[in-house]
N, C-alpha and C positions, 0 to 999 in steps of 0.2 A: 178563228183568230190565230190558228197555227197553220203553217204552210203544208201543202200536200206532201206526203212522204214522211211526216213526223211519226216516230215510233216510240214505244215504251220499252225500256230496258230494265231488267231486274238486277239489283246488286245487293251487297251486304250478306248477312248470315243465311238468308233463305236461298242464296245462290252460290255461295263460296265454298260449300262443302263442310262448313263448320257450324251449321245451324242445327235446329231441331224442328220437329213438326209444329211446335208452338212458336217458332220465330215470327217476328213481325215481317211484313212484306215491304221492302224498300224498293221504290221504282223511280226512274227519272225519264224525262222526255228527251229524245234524241232528235234534234233539229237537223234536217238535211243540210249537207255542205252547200255553202253559197246562199243560204237563206237565214233569216233571223226574225225573232219577235221583239227584239230589243230596239228601242228608239230613244230619242232625247228625253221624252216625257215618261218613258218607262225603261230606265237603264238596266233593270234586272229581269224584266219580264213579269213582274208582280201583277200588273193589271191584267195581262193575258191569263195568268194563273187564277186570278179572282173570278174571271168569267167562267173558267173551267170548274171552279169550286161550285158555282151555282148550278152548272150542268149536273155535277155529282149529286147535289141535293135533290134536283128534279127527277133523278133516276134511281132513287132509293138508297143512296149511300147514307150511313148514319154518322152522327156526331162530326160533321164536317167542320174542321177547325182551320181558320186562315190566319191565326195569330202570327205564324212564322213566315208569312209572305213578305215581311219586312227584313228578313234575314239576308245575309250575303248571297246565298242561294235560296230563292223562295221555295217554301214547302207547304203542301196541303196535307193535313192529317185527316184521316177518315176511317170508319169501320165498314168492312164489307162482309156480308153474310157468307159463311163457309159453304152453304148449301141448304138442302131441305133439313129442317130441325129434326124430323123423324128419322133421318138417316145418320145422324151424328152419334158418336160414342158418348156414353154417359159422362165421361170426364172431359169431353171436348168442348171448347168454347164456341158458342154459336157465331161469333163475329171474329174476323181477323183484323188486327190493327195494321193500317196501311199508311205509308208516307209516299207522296209523289213530289219529286223536286224538279226544278228546271234543269236544263242541260248540265250533266254532271259526269263528264267523260273520265275524270280521274277515279271516281268511285267505281265505275264500270271496269276500269283498268285494274284497280286493286282487287276487285272481285275475281277477275280472270286469273290473276297471279295466284291468289290463295286457292282458287279452285284447282289449279294445276298441281300445287303442293298436295292438296287433299287426295287427288286422284293417284299420285305416285305411290303413296303408302298410307293405307287406312289406319295405321297405328296413330298417326297424327290426329285423325278425327276422334278416335277414342280418348286420347289424352286431352284434346281440346274440350270434349264434353264434360270430363271430370273437372278440369280446371275452371271452366265457366260455372259449373254447378257450385264448386268450392268458393269461388270469388263472390258469387251472388249470396250464398248462404252466410259467408263471413262479412257481408256488408262492405265489400271493397270493390264493387262493380257498379258504381253510379257516378258518372262525371258531374252530375248536378250537385253532388255532395263532395266533390273534390277527390274522388277516387277514379280508378281507371275504367275505360270502356272495355267491352268484350274484345274489340278490335286490338286494343293495346295488349291484352293478354295473349291473343293469337300471335301477334308479332313477337312477343317474348318467347313463346313456344317455338316459333319457326327459327328465331335466332339460336335458341338452344339446340335444335335438331340439326341445323346447318353448320354449327360450330362445335359439335361433339362427334366423337368417333367411338367405335368399339375398342375396348382396351383389354379384352380377354376375360374368360370366366363369366361371360354374360354381362360384364360391367361396361360402363361408358365413361368417357372423360373428355374434358375440353381439348381441342386441338392445341398442342404446345409447339414451341419453336423446334424442339428436338424431333418432333414427329411430322412436321409439315410436308416433308419431301415425299412421304408415302402414305399420308393420311387420306382416308375416304370418309367423308362426313356421313351421318345417319340419313340426311337428306341432301340432295344436290342443291347448290345455290343457283337458282334459275337465272339470276341476273349476272352471274360471274362464271358459271361453268362453261368451258369451251365446248361448243356444240359438236365438235368433231369427236370428243372423248367417248360418248356413248356408242359410237360406231367403230371405235378402235379395237384392235385385237385384244383378246382376254389377257389380263395381267398388265395392261398399260396403266401407268400411274394416273390417278385422278388429275385432270388438267383444268386450270382456270385461266381466263384472259388476264393479261397484265392490266388492260383497261377494257371495260365492257363495251360492246358495240353501241353506237349512238343512233337512236331513233327519236329525233326531236318531236315534241308535241306541244302545241301552244297551250299555255295555262289558261283555263277558262275564265279566270277572274283577274289575272295579272297581265296587262296588255303587253308588257315588255319581257315577260318571263316564259321560258320553255322548260319542260321536264324531259328527261330521257325515259321514254316509254318502253325501252327494250327489256324483254325477258325471253328465255327459251320457251317456245310454244311447240311442244311435240305433236306430231300427227299421231294417229292411232298406233302405227307400228313402232314409232319412237317411244310413245308412252309405255307400250308393253315392254320395250327394252329397258326403260328406266325402272319399271316395276320389278324387273328381274335383277337389275344391278343394285337396287336399294330395297331389298326385302325386309319385312318386319317380323317374319315368323320366328326368328331366332332371338328376338328381343323380348325381355320380360317387361310387361306393362308396369308392374310394381317397381322394378328397378328404374325404369325410365321416369316414372312419376316421382319417385324418391330423389333421383338425380336432378330433375328439374327443380324441385323445391329446394334442395341443398344448394344448387348453383346460385339461385337468386337470394337465398338466405345468408350464405357464408362465403361463396367463392367469387361472385361477380364484384368487381371493383367499381362501385358507383361513383367514387370521386374522380376516377381517371377515365372511365369508359362509358360508351353509349350503347344501348341495345339497338342493334342495327343489322339489316340483311346485307349491308356493305362490309360486315365483318367476314373475312374470308380465310380459307386455309392458308393462302399465300401471304396475305397482308396482316393478318391478326385482327384484333378487336379495334373498332373505330375509337379514336381518342377524343375525349372531351375538349382537349386543347385545340384540336383541329377544327371541331365544330364551332368553338368560340371564335376562332380566327376567320372561318369561312362564312358563318351564318349568325354570328353574334350571340351564340348560346352562352349561358352562364358557365363559368369555369370555376374550379375549386369549390364545388358545392357537393354535398352528399346526396342530393335528390336524384331520383330516378329520371332518366331521359330516354326517350324512344324515338328513333328517326323513322319517319315515314318512308316506305320503299321508293316512292316516286317524287313526292314533294319533300326532298331531303332537307330542306330548310325548316320543315315543320316538325315540332316536337309533340308527338301524340300524348305524352305525359304532362303537357303544360298545365293540365287541369289540377294537378296535385298542389295542395296548399298546406302550409304549416307542417304539422306533424303527421300528415297522412302518408307520406313516404315511409316514415318509420313504422307506422301501423301496418302498412302493406308488407314491408320486409319482415316484421314480426310474425305476420300470419304465414309467410313462407316458412319461417323457422318452426312454427308450431306444427304445421302440416308435416314437415320432414321429421320432426321429433316423434310424432305419433307413429309414423311408419317405422321409424328406427326402433321404437319400443317393441313393436310387434315382431320385427325382423330379428331382434336380438334375443328373442325367447322369453322376454319378461312375461310373467303371468298376470300381473296387475299394473295399473298406472293410475296416478291420482292427478286429476285436472280439475281446476275450479272447484275444489273441495268435494270432488266426487270420485270414488274409486271405480275404475273401469276394469272389467274382467277381460283379459287378453288371451286366456288359455285356449279358448275355442273360437277365436275371432276369425271369421271367413273374410275373403277378399272384399265382398260386397259390404260386410259389416264394417270393415276398415274404412272403405270409402264413405260410408254413412257417418262414421265417427269423424273423419277429416272434415266432412261437409256439414257438421252440426251447425244449425243456425245460431247467430249471435242473439243472445237474449237482451243484453244491454250494450249499447254502443260504447260505453265507457269500460266495458270488460277488457281487461288487459290480455286475456287469452294466454296466460302463461302457466306452466306446470307448477304445482305446489312442491315446495322443497321438503 
């Protein structure tokens, strides 16, 4: 039921450099150009996917689930054996959770962008692993319960890294108006960095395009919509050059993590600004007022908004409801406060009616403390006075 040449592409956390060995496997079918499985009586390809689901069941896939075949992009969920059970580690799950979706080129494009960021500087991967662990433990990483997806947190991290610079003494700070002319971000903005800059003579100020190059791509679901698929895609030599230009060895992971939590707890102006990779050294942070005018986003709201890098009209944080934004922001403040307690030399700290000994706290113990699981969802997670 699928044309010859149809391929399977892997996307998401298992391919973007920010996953873990336990990540689910997200895949999509890539239909050859000029062919289609869509017809008048099967406008999304769901019927073709249903036939494929039966093939999966016949060939040993477990728990094949077709409930999401009615979604905008049809999805088959199933479990696949990781290998011979006798060869698995004692803590390794015998099955891998898999999702296979219909043609999803934007997901593949996003994965490629994130993978390039991950390859430039491994520091972003380490930070992402801690942030994802923290968000899951604090119960703020579940879109079904109106909190953010892991993808949302990765975009927040990349916005932070592409909009912060070294400020001396190992510290980092947001790019400000007074420093924009000579600022070099912690990570290059791959959609805005002038591709000539990495090859420029040493000492050349960081350069961005006034407007990024345009590489139009047909939106897979919106007939009259196109997205700009451009981002800087370095070859092996250029990637090595970027790794040299944006090193992470001199950056303290503790300071970066503390600065990330502080930025979103106290510094980021949620009423005026949007978390976006279109926030650049030259142009500053994307304004909510602009998004309201261009894409009809809510203006003068305190809620978190996150612009998708390619579907710029799409708010990745649209799943947040009610007080969940405030809860997420409070968790940023709690995490920062715990790090600050240790960094300031305090010997003890009292949280949730429990005294915590900080005098001998190691880096890993601090991460474990930040990532303490929520016992009760109603827990305010605030320090005792």
